[in-house]
BADOFI-661747 format. One record per residue: z, x, y of N, C-alpha, C in turn; residue number from 1. Coordinates in steps of 0.001 Angstrom, whole numbers, plus 500000, padded with zeros to 6 digits. Each point is the difference from the previous one (the first is absolute). Layout:
// residues N
PT|nZ|nX|nY|caZ|caX|caY|cZ|cX|cY|i
PT|Z|X|Y|Z|X|Y|Z|X|Y|NUM
...
END
This chain:
// residues 174
PT|nZ|nX|nY|caZ|caX|caY|cZ|cX|cY|i
PT|621893|293617|774221|500306|499620|500981|501947|499984|499868|1
PT|500101|501375|501402|501631|499695|499876|500929|499163|500810|2
PT|501231|500282|499212|500375|498530|499886|500279|500383|501833|3
PT|500452|500542|500930|499904|499779|501355|499009|500017|501065|4
PT|498659|500381|499510|498936|499035|499969|499649|498836|500066|5
PT|499986|499365|498744|500418|498715|499578|500638|499328|501164|6
PT|501231|500447|500394|500668|499296|500536|499417|499714|501388|7
PT|499646|501029|500468|499447|500047|501812|498481|498965|499816|8
PT|499674|500134|498815|498840|499088|499697|500280|498216|500311|9
PT|501474|499722|499141|500002|499139|500135|500589|499376|501548|10
PT|500726|501068|501018|500864|499456|500960|498626|500222|501291|11
PT|498781|500967|499427|498951|499810|501118|499459|497789|499631|12
PT|500036|499566|499122|499347|498450|499521|501134|499357|500342|13
PT|501117|500170|500178|500870|498552|499979|501103|500843|501367|14
PT|499737|500905|500308|500950|500013|501352|500100|499113|501560|15
PT|498223|499140|499733|500271|499092|501111|501597|498851|499607|16
PT|500426|500056|498748|500515|498775|499623|501834|500855|500213|17
PT|499459|500955|500712|501935|500717|500688|500161|500041|501644|18
PT|498330|499470|500612|500714|500147|500974|498734|501295|500131|19
PT|499565|500636|499476|499557|501725|499737|500898|500652|500448|20
PT|501129|499721|499473|501199|501106|500287|500071|500571|498646|21
PT|499467|501536|499634|500450|500499|499291|501517|500365|499860|22
PT|500784|499748|500509|501483|499650|499559|500176|499015|499184|23
PT|499920|498906|500599|500316|498988|499271|498898|499960|498344|24
PT|499354|500624|500062|498787|500459|498595|501081|500419|499021|25
PT|499820|501440|500926|501293|500685|499110|501142|499455|499766|26
PT|500495|499081|500760|501202|499283|499370|500383|498878|499060|27
PT|498399|499399|499550|499770|499030|499425|499954|500847|498710|28
PT|499371|501489|500127|499786|500337|498511|501172|500634|499718|29
PT|500532|500506|500721|500901|500914|499538|501237|498342|499610|30
PT|500193|499109|500223|500627|498559|499413|499952|500078|498409|31
PT|498444|500129|499933|499856|499991|498540|499563|500800|498984|32
PT|500923|501053|500516|499744|501485|499311|498949|500635|499941|33
PT|498285|499589|500719|499456|501030|500163|499510|499088|498903|34
PT|499794|499183|499196|499343|499691|498507|498105|499118|500613|35
PT|499795|500870|499497|498554|499199|500403|499936|499096|499523|36
PT|500003|499622|499442|499732|498646|499066|500302|498650|500349|37
PT|501683|500542|500522|500775|498854|500640|499126|500049|501410|38
PT|499988|501122|500772|498939|499844|500861|499300|499164|500537|39
PT|498893|500459|499067|498752|498896|499983|500263|498379|500311|40
PT|500682|499976|498452|500211|499086|500266|501208|499081|500872|41
PT|500870|500622|500651|500440|499311|501140|499422|499912|501110|42
PT|498643|500841|500043|499370|499938|501778|498852|499282|499799|43
PT|500038|499669|498444|498973|498742|499671|500544|499024|500505|44
PT|501540|499302|499479|500587|498738|500524|499588|500289|501601|45
PT|500556|500667|500351|500515|500423|501407|498695|499281|500760|46
PT|498255|501048|499755|499037|499681|500587|499529|498048|499582|47
PT|500686|499893|499048|499141|498410|499579|501143|499075|500783|48
PT|501336|500676|500197|500723|498703|501077|499458|500100|501573|49
PT|499222|501102|500147|499836|500209|501410|498473|499541|500454|50
PT|499673|499841|498563|498301|498861|500434|500561|499025|500391|51
PT|501296|498901|499300|500302|499062|499879|500752|499743|501580|52
PT|500131|500908|500490|500590|499499|501782|499154|498766|500408|53
PT|500822|499348|500669|498603|499037|500777|500575|500332|501811|54
PT|498969|499808|500223|499604|499880|501605|501367|499991|500733|55
PT|500536|498788|499685|501441|499835|501100|500826|501453|499595|56
PT|500317|499903|498640|500188|501493|499324|500616|501355|500514|57
PT|498561|500090|500736|499616|501638|500068|500241|500287|501806|58
PT|499984|498413|500267|500269|499273|501518|501202|499789|500224|59
PT|501065|500174|499422|500709|499082|499683|500935|499917|501695|60
PT|499736|500789|500664|500894|500565|501522|499126|499200|500893|61
PT|498521|500221|499959|499566|498741|501043|500504|498829|499345|62
PT|499981|499496|498880|500257|497977|499645|501436|499864|500554|63
PT|501185|501330|499294|501014|499471|500999|500211|499925|501319|64
PT|499429|500430|500576|500049|500111|501358|499453|498883|500614|65
PT|498888|499935|499362|499429|498671|500542|500916|498645|499309|66
PT|500427|499615|498755|500874|499124|499448|501032|499579|501209|67
PT|500605|501630|500520|501409|500198|500896|499984|499208|500660|68
PT|498617|499815|500634|499779|500104|501589|499116|498712|500257|69
PT|500682|499107|499092|498941|498733|499593|500974|499111|501049|70
PT|500965|499353|499514|501870|499580|500797|499720|500681|501674|71
PT|499839|501399|500094|499561|499983|501354|499058|499690|500952|72
PT|498891|499251|499476|498830|500217|500731|500761|497869|500843|73
PT|499264|500048|500977|499818|499050|500635|499283|498839|500074|74
PT|499489|499791|498782|499425|498575|499713|500132|498533|501169|75
PT|499422|499833|500324|500293|499061|500763|500119|498647|499294|76
PT|501077|499649|500276|500940|498575|499629|499210|499070|499639|77
PT|500658|498672|499787|499630|498777|499898|500814|499187|499630|78
PT|500123|498959|501511|501004|499527|500522|501608|499933|500058|79
PT|499161|501986|500202|501540|500535|500126|500435|500709|499053|80
PT|499678|499756|498782|500356|500392|498561|498902|500811|499511|81
PT|500965|501593|498656|498811|500262|500028|498998|499609|499166|82
PT|498895|500563|499842|498941|499469|499190|499854|500139|498268|83
PT|500408|502038|499721|500130|500412|499471|501453|500479|499428|84
PT|500387|499810|500318|501266|500587|499606|500811|498871|499566|85
PT|501520|500088|499448|500613|498788|499792|501453|501072|499163|86
PT|501341|499346|499969|501049|500399|499701|500504|499464|498354|87
PT|499939|500128|499346|500472|499316|498643|501243|501318|499340|88
PT|501321|499662|499835|501246|500674|499348|499938|500933|500978|89
PT|499828|500096|501481|500648|501729|500872|498681|500476|500115|90
PT|499135|499300|498966|498680|501249|500289|498861|499590|500551|91
PT|499523|501079|500879|499004|499264|500945|498690|500401|498867|92
PT|499274|498500|499693|498703|500021|499475|498625|500030|500480|93
PT|499520|500714|499788|498008|499521|500452|499446|499129|499036|94
PT|498960|499146|500667|499322|498609|499646|498963|500940|499831|95
PT|499731|500386|498929|498426|501460|499409|499056|498836|500456|96
PT|499965|498178|499295|498871|499294|499371|499345|499667|501706|97
PT|500812|499659|501306|499496|499692|500999|499591|501245|500673|98
PT|500593|501052|499723|499273|501391|500669|498929|499828|499837|99
PT|499373|500073|498804|499053|500576|499431|498974|499042|500379|100
PT|500365|498288|499636|498815|499207|500304|499997|500102|501939|101
PT|500367|500556|500282|500278|500010|501537|499066|501339|500536|102
PT|500270|500731|498791|499091|501546|500692|498593|499614|499612|103
PT|499563|499086|498461|498527|499746|499798|499811|499170|501325|104
PT|500893|499718|500547|499247|498443|500982|499919|500821|501126|105
PT|500635|501202|500502|499488|500707|501137|498930|500668|499728|106
PT|499830|500892|498777|498440|500738|499408|498743|499365|500156|107
PT|500276|498541|499447|499247|499168|499692|499179|499643|501481|108
PT|501118|500051|501194|500135|499401|501233|498586|501414|500949|109
PT|500779|500771|499722|499197|501663|500027|499062|500039|499470|110
PT|499704|499777|498853|498259|500850|499367|499335|498233|500317|111
PT|500158|498896|500062|499065|499261|500127|500223|498845|501322|112
PT|500018|500580|501102|500677|498652|500831|498822|498992|500027|113
PT|499025|499850|499361|499335|499079|500153|500328|499035|499305|114
PT|500396|500184|498268|500637|499172|499250|500968|500788|499402|115
PT|501233|500127|500301|501031|500345|499722|501014|499293|498683|116
PT|499330|498865|499759|500348|498918|498789|499445|500845|498751|117
PT|498953|499463|500216|498857|500898|498844|500951|501594|499707|118
PT|499375|500746|500980|500980|501626|499470|501399|500078|499572|119
PT|501102|499068|500324|500856|499912|499666|500000|499331|498170|120
PT|499317|498914|499732|499967|499885|498772|499772|501226|499277|121
PT|498495|500718|500221|499763|500819|499089|500815|501049|500116|122
PT|501050|500362|501137|500677|501245|499431|501498|499763|499383|123
PT|499551|498427|500785|501746|499490|498677|499240|500179|498296|124
PT|499214|499727|499213|499173|499598|498911|499595|501714|499323|125
PT|499980|501300|500774|499885|500967|499777|501538|500436|499228|126
PT|500759|499601|501529|501499|500080|499418|500532|500175|499149|127
PT|499619|498369|499089|500201|499358|499121|499639|500477|498775|128
PT|498511|500512|500008|499560|500242|498993|500259|501056|499791|129
PT|500418|501466|501043|500598|500907|499368|501379|500349|499662|130
PT|500853|499380|500550|501713|499702|499008|499502|499261|499331|131
PT|499420|499291|498918|499446|499297|499232|499624|501005|498518|132
PT|498704|500671|500847|499682|501152|498855|500765|500927|500217|133
PT|500802|500777|500502|500628|501047|500228|500758|500572|498875|134
PT|500145|501043|499410|500375|500809|499241|501617|499951|499899|135
PT|500763|499812|499192|501020|499908|499609|500594|501242|500940|136
PT|500630|499907|500999|501343|501827|500590|500295|500151|499162|137
PT|500436|501514|499949|501025|500494|499536|500554|501033|501246|138
PT|500677|498853|500630|501335|500274|501066|500817|500894|499636|139
PT|500090|501384|501114|501030|500929|499599|501382|499850|500729|140
PT|500970|500595|499952|500831|499313|500785|500146|501673|501279|141
PT|499818|499851|501421|500221|500844|499904|501508|500949|500516|142
PT|500887|498875|500247|501443|500626|499951|501086|498776|498973|143
PT|500886|501123|499312|500709|499428|499510|501318|499094|500289|144
PT|500039|498962|499800|500916|498370|499828|501637|501050|499842|145
PT|500677|499206|500473|501159|500184|499819|500429|499960|498711|146
PT|500994|500675|499352|500400|500560|498788|499653|498989|499441|147
PT|501819|498983|500703|499984|498713|498898|499066|498938|499453|148
PT|498827|500108|500977|498530|498948|499886|499168|500744|498403|149
PT|499987|501611|500436|499445|500604|498861|500887|500345|498947|150
PT|498858|500262|498562|500229|500044|498274|500853|502123|500180|151
PT|500816|499618|499064|500644|501778|499581|498829|500347|499914|152
PT|499790|501139|501780|499097|500586|498696|499849|501337|499132|153
PT|498984|500381|499467|500126|500930|498668|501061|501217|500531|154
PT|499883|500805|499347|500838|500882|499649|499269|501609|500723|155
PT|499400|500238|500145|499264|501192|500570|500106|501164|499174|156
PT|499228|500941|499723|500273|501007|498797|499198|501309|501001|157
PT|500184|499991|501417|499598|500755|500836|501034|500078|501223|158
PT|499862|501277|500834|501024|499707|501048|499470|498945|501075|159
PT|500642|500157|500799|499751|499264|501395|498748|500700|501288|160
PT|499952|501798|499590|499088|500396|500544|499165|500272|499537|161
PT|499475|499162|498617|498914|499734|500086|498609|499007|499670|162
PT|501601|498480|501006|498562|499670|500425|499781|499592|501332|163
PT|498470|500320|499570|499095|500713|501023|499859|498593|501389|164
PT|499277|499095|499777|499371|498839|500300|500606|498540|499565|165
PT|499460|498956|500876|499861|498528|499727|499407|500444|498514|166
PT|499131|500348|499398|499051|499921|499284|500701|500144|498853|167
PT|500490|501721|500106|501300|500276|498812|500984|499270|500252|168
PT|500288|499176|501083|501574|499226|499368|499461|498928|499201|169
PT|498981|499553|500448|499878|498886|499554|499140|499690|498169|170
PT|499442|501794|499751|499414|499824|498914|501654|500187|499095|171
PT|500887|501054|500753|501335|499863|498949|500537|498743|500095|172
PT|500085|498841|500857|500666|498837|499617|499334|499111|498732|173
PT|498566|500196|500142|499097|499059|499003|500269|500211|498155|174
END
């Protein structure tokens, strides 16, 4: 099999890792000096990392918008005070425990208006059972923190143009 044909086959199988962009794939190949063994190895690592991305990581913009808009939500107050928010050390904090508990109660009231107490108990048990048995998650950072908080990164042997995506950046930092 010819060298270029093998590269084309590799590209066809892995172009989705590069947002279906031939230019990004070509730049990736160029950054690895078109070495087929090295290409296959790095593509395998990128594929494995992509498969390990969580639902939240893949849909981060949605979740970020939701979390950022929580403080703007006009939740009913209790005796003039916010039920879900408080300030600590000058930061706005959210009481997730109360929010989840109230959400389960509301869900129980909607699902089973004739006996919400037993439905609430079941929902709470299901949630606890799920959280206790949940596999350990490998949660990837979506944004880099301030440099003073980060350890010194390894010096890359590739030029900055070869960093094609977040997955590529993450691979390079490990």
